[in-house]
N, C-alpha and C positions, 0 to 999 in steps of 0.2 A: 817331064813328069813332076808333079808336085807330091807332097807327102801322102795324100790320099791315094793317088794313083800307084805310088810305090807300095803301100801297104796292100792294096787290092791285088797287085801283081804278085807280090811275094806269097800272099795267102793262097792264091790260085795255084802257084807253082808247088807249094808245099802239099796242098791237098791232092794235087794230081801226081804227087811223088816225082816231080821233076826237079826237086831241090832237096839236097841232103842237109838235114839240120845238125850240122856239126862243124865247129870251127869258124874260121874267117873266110868270107867270100867277098868278091868285088863285083858289083854290077856296073856295067858300062852305060854310057848314054844311049846306046842302041838296044838296051835291055838284056844283053847277054850277061849271064852270071858265070863267074869262074871261081874255083877254089883259089886260095892264096897261092898254092904251088903252081897251078896252071897260069894264073895271072902273072906271076913272077917270070915264068918261062917265056910267055908271049912278049912281055916287056923286054926281057933280055935279048930276045931274037928280033926285036923291032916290029913284031906283028901287031902290037898294041902300043899306043902312046900313053904315057902317064896322064895326059890331058883327057883321054877317053874315059877315065874312071868317073863314077858318079855317086855310087852308094857303097859305103863300107858296111858289110853285113856281118854282125856278130850273132851266130846262131848256136843253139844247143837243145838237145832232146832231153827233157826232164819228165818223159811220159811214164816213168815209174811212180811218179808222185802226183797227187791232186794239187791243184793250184793253191788252195788255201793252207796247205802244209808248207808252202814256200812263200810266205808273205812278202819278203824283200824281192825275190826274183820275179814274183808275179805282179805285185802292186807298185813296187818302186824299183824296177829293174835297172835303171841307170845308175843307182848307187850301190848295186851289188859289186863285189870285188872284181869279178870277171868283166863286167861292163866298164868299170873305171879303167881297167887295163885297155879295153877296146877303144874307149874314147881317146885315151892318150895315144894309142897306136894309130888311130885314124887321123888325128891331128898332126902327128909327126910325118906320116907319109904324104899328107896333104901339103906340108911345108916343103916336101921334096927329099926327105931323108929316106934311106933304106933301113927298115926295121929288121935287124938280123936276129931278133929274139925268136922264141918258139912261135910258130904260125906267123912269122914276120912277113911283111909285104913290101914289095919294091915301091919306089916313089909313085904316088897316085895324086898328082897335083890338081886334077880336075874334080876331085871329090867335093861334094856339096853336103851330103847327108850321111848320118850314122844311123843304122837300123839295128835294133836289138830284137831278136826273134827267139821266143821260148815256147816250146811245146810241152804241155802237161797232159795228164791222162784225160782231163775233162775240158781243157781250154788251150787255145792257141793265142798267145799274146804277142803283139807287135807294136813297138814304139819307134817312131822316126823323129830325129832332131836335126837341126841345122848345125853342122860342126863349128862354124865360125861363131854363131850366137852362143853356143855352149862354152866354147873356149874363152870368149870375152866375159861372159857372166861368172865364170869360176876362176878367172885369172890364170888360165893355163899357159898363155903366151909368156907371162912373166916367169912362171915356174920353169918352163923350158929354157928360157934365156939365162936364168940363174944357175941351172944345172950345167948347161953347155958352155957358158961364158963366151969367150972369143971363138970357141969352136963352132958356134952357131952359124958363123959366116963361111967357114972352110970345111967343116965336117960333113961327110956324105952318108956315113952309117951311124945308126944309133945302137949301142950295145945293150945287152940285157940289163946290165947293172945301171946304165944311165936311164933306161926306160923304167926300171924298178924304182929308182930314186925319184924320178918325176912323179910316178904313180903314188908313192908313199907321201910325198909332199902334198899332192892333190888331195889325198885321203884325209889330210888334216884340216881341210876346209870345213866350215860349219855344217854345210848340208850333208857332208859325208861322215864326219867324226861322231861316232857313237850312234848315229841315226839308225843303223841296221839293228843294233841291240834293242833300242827303244821300240822299233817296229815289231821285232820278234816277240818281245814281252807283251806288247799290246794285242796283236792279232793272234798269235799262236798260243799264248798262255793266259790271255784274258785279263791282263793288268790294266783295268779301266782307269786307274789313277793317272795313267800316262796320256789320257785323251788330249789334253791341251798341247803336250809336246808333239803328239802325232799330227795334230792340226797344223802346227807351225812347220813341221817337216813337209807336210803335204803342200802347203802354200809356197814354201821355198822351192820345193821340187818343181812345181809347175811354173814358177817365176823364172828360175834359173835355166831349166832345160827346155821349156816351151814344147813339150812333146805332143806329137799327134799319136794318139793311142787307139788301137782297135783290138777287141777281144772276140774270138770266135768260139762257139760251142763245137767241140771236136766231132760229136755225133751228127749234129744237124748241119754243120758247116756254116751256120748263120751267125751274124754278129749278135752279141749280147752286151748288156751294160757292164756286167762284171764276170 
């Protein structure tokens, strides 16, 4: 499956109520989708191999809010704090670590994609990115190596504190640092003086993450531009 097929599949599952929009899920190469807890249980019992993993799905139901009341989560979801944690988590388990933090996932070495799925009262937004491309473009590998040190070769589990430290350091990257504040001020509060800054953020966002993005109207279930 490529990015387009993944988005189409997840949207269909969501609209058919076959997929619960909450927390972390793992989709296997055979298209089966499991919650983090179920995936962990099956890996632990050897019913699933970590190599079977394919897409790390970070989902949340924001349907109490209209999309434009949440400009970061809707327009730039990959720099939202929750997604930054998700990107870090997906990369760590792809490396073969067990993430023992909240919603942690067992090793998932077959992972290729990270998908962020957000449901609003008016829109369903899905973005899919290649985990390796993102990690390379934001220097995530170096951050992980700096935090873990020699433990990167022998350590099997990632603690909450280690994951948090990695995420905080990642958050200091240019694309993430203060970007959310600028986006909120521009889109939510109409500070048009920030137009140039928002354009820079948009260009950097697309260059670094290379996202495949699709938005659906919740009522018609049809794709829309925004």
